[in-house]
C-alpha positions as CSV (number, residue, x, y, z in Angstrom):
1,M,-71.1,-67.6,217.7
2,N,-68.1,-65.6,219.1
3,Q,-64.9,-67.6,218.8
4,K,-61.8,-66.6,220.7
5,P,-58.8,-66.4,218.6
6,R,-56.3,-69.1,219.2
7,K,-53.1,-68.1,221.1
8,R,-50.0,-68.6,219.1
9,Y,-46.7,-69.3,220.9
10,T,-43.3,-68.6,219.6
11,P,-40.9,-71.6,219.0
12,E,-38.5,-70.0,221.6
13,F,-41.2,-69.9,224.2
14,K,-42.1,-73.5,223.5
15,A,-38.4,-74.5,223.8
16,Q,-37.9,-72.6,227.1
17,A,-41.0,-74.3,228.5
18,V,-39.8,-77.8,227.5
19,E,-36.3,-76.9,228.9
20,L,-37.8,-76.0,232.2
21,L,-39.6,-79.4,232.2
22,A,-36.3,-81.1,231.5
23,L,-34.8,-79.4,234.6
24,G,-37.4,-81.2,236.8
25,R,-40.2,-78.6,237.2
26,P,-43.6,-80.3,237.8
27,V,-45.9,-80.1,234.8
28,A,-48.9,-78.8,236.6
29,E,-46.9,-76.1,238.4
30,L,-45.2,-75.0,235.2
31,A,-48.4,-74.9,233.2
32,E,-50.2,-72.8,235.8
33,E,-47.3,-70.4,235.9
34,L,-47.2,-70.0,232.0
35,C,-51.1,-69.9,231.9
36,I,-51.2,-72.9,229.5
37,S,-52.7,-76.4,229.8
38,P,-50.5,-79.3,230.9
39,N,-51.6,-81.2,227.8
40,L,-50.0,-78.4,225.8
41,L,-46.8,-78.8,227.6
42,Y,-46.8,-82.5,227.0
43,S,-47.5,-81.9,223.3
44,W,-44.6,-79.5,223.0
45,K,-42.4,-81.8,224.8
46,S,-43.1,-84.8,222.5
47,S,-43.0,-82.6,219.3
48,L,-39.6,-81.1,220.3
49,Q,-38.1,-84.5,221.2
50,G,-39.4,-85.9,217.9
51,A,-37.4,-83.1,216.1
52,Q,-34.3,-84.2,217.9
53,V,-34.1,-87.8,216.7
54,G,-30.6,-89.2,216.3
55,S,-27.5,-88.5,217.9
56,E,-28.6,-85.0,219.1
57,G,-31.7,-86.0,221.1
58,G,-32.0,-86.4,224.8
59,R,-28.7,-85.0,225.8
60,A,-27.8,-82.5,228.5
61,V,-26.1,-79.3,227.5
62,G,-22.3,-79.8,227.1
63,E,-22.5,-83.5,226.3
64,N,-22.3,-83.0,222.5
65,A,-18.6,-82.6,222.2
66,A,-17.7,-85.5,224.5
67,A,-20.3,-87.8,222.8
68,D,-18.9,-86.8,219.3
69,D,-15.4,-87.4,220.4
70,L,-16.3,-90.9,221.8
71,R,-18.2,-91.8,218.6
72,A,-15.1,-90.7,216.5
73,L,-12.8,-92.8,218.7
74,R,-15.0,-95.9,218.4
75,R,-15.3,-95.5,214.7
76,E,-11.4,-95.2,214.5
77,N,-11.0,-98.2,216.8
78,A,-13.4,-100.3,214.6
79,L,-11.4,-99.4,211.5
80,L,-8.1,-100.4,213.1
81,R,-9.6,-103.8,214.2
């Protein structure tokens, strides 16, 4: 039997594909454009979101500093109470 070698995608490629999904691109359209299966996109999305557990996960770009400031202020407020 002749088996095709598996394609390997770089972490950067996967991250960019997931980022495009986060911008609202339809999965089917993006998968077709990237020549990959929609299931693969869903898999990358879930694995990358799993890696972002905690305070870093699920935020838009630029929200980190504001969220960190808010968290620090809440901590300080709790200490003062």
